[in-house]
C-alpha positions in Angstrom: -40.5 -74.4 -165.0 -41.9 -74.3 -161.5 -42.3 -70.5 -161.7 -43.3 -70.0 -165.3 -45.4 -73.1 -165.9 -46.9 -73.7 -162.4 -46.9 -70.2 -161.0 -45.0 -71.3 -157.9 -42.7 -69.0 -155.8 -39.5 -69.8 -154.0 -40.3 -68.7 -150.5 -38.9 -69.0 -147.0 -39.9 -72.1 -145.1 -41.7 -71.5 -141.8 -41.2 -74.4 -139.3 -44.3 -75.7 -137.6 -44.9 -78.2 -134.9 -44.7 -81.8 -136.2 -48.3 -82.5 -135.3 -49.7 -79.3 -136.8 -50.7 -81.0 -140.0 -51.8 -84.3 -138.5 -55.0 -85.8 -139.9 -56.9 -84.8 -136.7 -55.8 -81.2 -136.9 -56.6 -81.0 -140.6 -60.1 -82.2 -139.9 -60.5 -79.7 -137.1 -59.4 -76.8 -139.3 -61.8 -78.0 -142.0 -64.7 -78.1 -139.6 -63.8 -74.6 -138.3 -63.6 -73.3 -141.9 -67.2 -74.6 -142.6 -68.5 -73.0 -139.4 -66.7 -69.7 -140.1 -68.1 -69.6 -143.6 -71.6 -70.0 -142.3 -71.0 -67.2 -139.8 -69.8 -64.9 -142.6 -72.6 -65.9 -145.0 -75.1 -65.0 -142.3 -73.7 -61.5 -142.3 -72.6 -61.5 -138.7 -69.9 -59.4 -137.2 -66.8 -61.2 -135.9 -64.7 -59.9 -133.1 -61.3 -61.6 -133.0 -59.7 -61.7 -129.5 -56.1 -62.5 -128.6 -53.3 -61.4 -126.4 -49.7 -60.4 -126.8 -47.1 -58.9 -124.5 -44.6 -56.0 -124.6 -41.2 -56.8 -123.0 -39.2 -54.4 -125.1 -39.8 -51.2 -127.0 -38.4 -52.3 -130.3 -39.1 -55.6 -131.9 -37.8 -54.8 -135.4 -35.7 -57.5 -137.0 -35.0 -55.4 -140.1 -34.8 -51.7 -141.0 -33.5 -49.5 -143.7 -30.0 -48.1 -143.2 -27.2 -46.5 -145.3 -24.8 -48.6 -147.2 -21.8 -49.9 -145.2 -23.3 -48.7 -141.9 -24.1 -50.8 -138.8 -27.7 -51.8 -138.7 -28.5 -51.8 -135.0 -31.2 -50.6 -132.6 -31.0 -49.5 -129.0 -32.4 -52.3 -126.7 -34.7 -50.9 -124.1 -36.5 -53.5 -121.8 -40.0 -52.7 -120.4 -40.1 -53.4 -116.7 -42.5 -54.7 -115.8 -43.6 -55.9 -119.1 -47.0 -55.0 -120.4 -49.8 -57.4 -121.5 -51.9 -56.4 -124.4 -55.4 -57.8 -124.7 -57.0 -56.9 -128.0 -60.1 -57.4 -130.1 -60.5 -56.5 -133.8 -63.9 -56.8 -135.5 -64.9 -57.1 -139.2 -66.0 -53.5 -139.2 -62.5 -52.3 -138.4 -63.1 -51.5 -134.7 -60.3 -52.0 -132.2 -60.9 -52.9 -128.5 -57.7 -52.6 -126.5 -56.6 -53.1 -122.9 -53.1 -52.8 -121.4 -52.2 -54.2 -118.0 -49.0 -54.6 -116.0 -49.6 -58.3 -115.4 -49.0 -61.6 -117.0 -51.9 -62.9 -119.1 -53.9 -65.7 -117.5 -57.5 -66.7 -117.1 -58.1 -63.9 -114.5 -56.6 -61.2 -116.6 -58.5 -62.4 -119.7 -61.7 -62.6 -117.6 -61.3 -58.9 -116.6 -60.8 -58.0 -120.3 -63.8 -60.0 -121.3 -66.1 -58.4 -118.7 -65.0 -54.9 -119.8 -65.5 -55.9 -123.5 -69.0 -57.1 -122.9 -69.8 -54.0 -121.0 -68.5 -51.9 -123.9 -70.5 -53.9 -126.5 -73.6 -53.6 -124.3 -73.3 -49.8 -124.4 -72.9 -49.8 -128.1 -75.8 -52.1 -128.8 -77.8 -54.0 -126.3 -78.7 -56.6 -128.9 -75.2 -57.2 -130.1 -75.4 -60.9 -129.3 -77.9 -61.5 -132.1 -75.4 -60.5 -134.8 -72.0 -60.8 -133.3 -69.6 -63.8 -132.7 -66.5 -63.7 -130.6 -63.6 -65.6 -132.3 -60.7 -66.9 -130.2 -57.9 -69.4 -130.6 -57.4 -72.5 -128.4 -55.1 -70.9 -125.8 -55.6 -72.8 -122.4 -57.1 -69.8 -120.6 -59.6 -69.3 -123.4 -61.1 -72.7 -122.7 -60.5 -73.4 -119.0 -63.4 -73.9 -116.6 -63.4 -70.3 -115.3 -63.5 -68.8 -118.7 -66.2 -71.1 -120.0 -68.3 -70.4 -116.9 -67.8 -66.6 -117.5 -68.7 -66.9 -121.2 -71.9 -68.7 -120.3 -72.7 -66.2 -117.5 -72.2 -63.3 -120.0 -74.1 -65.1 -122.8 -71.3 -64.5 -125.2 -71.6 -66.2 -128.7 -68.2 -67.8 -129.3 -66.4 -69.6 -132.0 -62.9 -71.2 -131.6 -60.5 -71.5 -134.5 -59.2 -74.8 -135.6 -56.0 -76.1 -134.1 -52.9 -74.2 -135.4 -55.1 -71.9 -137.5 -52.8 -68.9 -137.3 -54.0 -67.3 -140.5 -57.6 -67.3 -139.2 -56.8 -64.7 -136.6 -56.5 -61.2 -138.2 -55.7 -59.7 -134.8 -52.2 -61.2 -135.3 -51.7 -58.8 -138.2 -52.4 -55.9 -135.8 -49.8 -57.2 -133.3 -47.3 -57.6 -136.2 -47.9 -54.1 -137.4 -47.7 -52.6 -133.9 -44.4 -54.3 -133.3 -42.9 -53.3 -136.6 -42.0 -49.9 -135.2 -40.1 -48.5 -132.3 -43.0 -48.0 -129.8 -40.8 -45.7 -127.6 -38.9 -43.5 -130.1 -38.0 -40.9 -127.5 -36.5 -43.7 -125.3 -38.3 -42.6 -122.2 -37.4 -44.5 -119.1 -39.8 -47.2 -117.9 -40.6 -48.7 -114.6 -43.3 -48.8 -111.9 -41.8 -45.8 -110.0 -41.5 -43.6 -113.1 -45.0 -44.6 -114.4 -46.5 -43.8 -111.0 -44.8 -40.5 -110.8 -46.1 -39.5 -114.2 -49.6 -40.6 -113.2 -49.7 -43.0 -116.2 -50.4 -46.2 -114.3 -52.0 -48.7 -116.7 -55.4 -50.1 -115.6 -57.6 -52.8 -117.1 -59.9 -50.2 -118.6 -60.9 -50.7 -122.2 -60.3 -48.3 -125.1 -62.0 -48.3 -128.4 -60.8 -46.9 -131.7 -62.9 -46.8 -134.9 -61.5 -47.1 -138.5 
């Protein structure tokens, strides 16, 4: 009855914080949705920013394997772990920075400056038709970040509280971590990275669709 008459599906339950669907948070998400719809109806480009980290080379929880065989993957830790700062826009462009440091307001500020510099080179008037979309992570809204955003004159919009589905960059992180990112199992470490002259820097890379 539930499936045939109501079109419902029997799906896995995803636990959320108890207060995620409080009246306050529901109102905040509704207000964000109204603002976001206005942005999209105005034809503006949205650049969604977020961060993730890489502490291992294989995050897969499931993979195909022959029948009656052991489904296991080699565990290779990345030391030191890599922080990934990323931006994805509504035109399919990807802005990416990798650093060997924990994400905080200083690291995010470095990424933000590099991103604005890149956007300036693409189009000096980008602020007129572009909005930066971020979640409510503490270092997205602390005093240092807000001061920097004001200094750089960045048009911003924050998602509603617990609006995970409003951040398409999360889909990029999920896709990236669905594969073995080090299939040749190369050794990692500061000494090895330095010897191979592949030291990661806070420079910004861009990839088009």
